[in-house]
N, C-alpha and C positions, 0 to 999 in steps of 0.2 A: 504494500500500500504506500501511498504518498506521504504518510505522516499526518495527513489532514484528519481533523476530528469530524466524523460524519454524524449528522442528526438522524435519529430514529423515530422521533415523535415531534409534532409541532410545538409542544411545550418546551422542548430543548432550545427553541429559538425565540422564546418570549421577549427577550431583551434586544433582539436584533432589529435594526432599522429597516424600513421597507425597501430602500434602495439596495441595501446589502442583500436582503432576501431575494430580490429580483436578480441581482448579479450572480448569486449562488445558484439559483434555479437555472439561469441561462448556462452557467458553466457545467452543471450536472447534465443538462439536456445535450449540450455540445459533446461532452465526453461520451455519452451513451450513443449518440448518433454516429460519432467517429468510430466507436468500437464496432457498432453494427455493420458499418461499411468498410471496415478494415483500414481506416485512416489513422494516421498518427501512431504514437507509441502503443505497442500491444499492452493490454491490461488484463490482469487476472480476474477470474470469476468473482472472487471475494470483493475486490475493489469495485467491480461493476455492479454487483448486488448492493453494496454500500451506497454507491452513487445513485442507484435507482431508488432506494429507500430514502436517501437524503432529498432527492428531487420531490418525492411524494410529500415528505414532511415539510419541506420548504414551501411547496405550493400551498399546502393547507395553512401554514403559518402566514403566508403572504395574503391569502384570501381573508383570513381572520383579521389581519392587521388593517387591510384596506377597508373591509366591511364594517369594522368597529365604529366608524364615524358616520355611517350612512344615514342614521336618523337625525343626527345634527344637521347634515347636509340637506335632508328633506325639509326640515324646519327652516333652514336658511333660504332655500329655494322659494318656499312659500312666502317667507317674510319679504323677499325682494321682488315678489310679484308673479312668480311662476304659478300656474294652475295645476291642480292635481293630475289632470290628464298628461300634462307635460312631464311631471315628476314620475308618473308611472311609466311612461315611455322611456325616460332617461334611465330608469332602474332596470329596464329590460323585461318584457313579458309579464309585467305585473298589471293587475286590474287596479283601478282607483280604489275600490273597496279594500284591497290588500294593503295598499299604501296607507290608507286611513287606519286600518286595524293595526298595522305595524307601528305607525307613529304613536297611536294612542297607547299601545302596549309598552313601547319604549318609554314614553313620557310618564306613564303610570308607575313603572318600575323605578325610574329616576326619582319620582316624587316619594315613593315608599322608602327609598334609601336615603332620603334627605338631600338629594342632589338637584332637585327642582323644588321651588317653593309652590305654594298653592296658586299664587298669582302667575307664575311662569307656566303652570299646568293649564290655567285658564287661557293664557296667551297661545298655547299650542292649539287649544280647541278653536280659538278665534282664527288662527291661521288656517286650520282645516276648513272652516266655514268660508273664509275668503277665497280659499283655493278651489272651491266648488264652482266658482263662476265660469 
């Protein structure tokens, strides 16, 4: 092996920045494509298996990292004038009702954990109503 520490679970990458996750995922993908096509330095099965597992764990961590802020971004889009249909389209294959349910669920959880005040929760509801136009 290369001496590199391979991730086996997304949790192994909790503290890694999104840019580094993307670069790692790209490197893993390139190594595996090269190996499949006989390009570059020959690699052993153990290293290739580790790279494949690292790619999977890194992809999952990257998706979680990027997705963690989606409801904040939904609220911001609505606050700046986007309508729910636009938000649903931007999120990809979601119905407006799913966006509303997701935003309400997220906001409710934030409120329960003391991360949103009652006034902020009311503001989210107002954004939803304005976003229906």
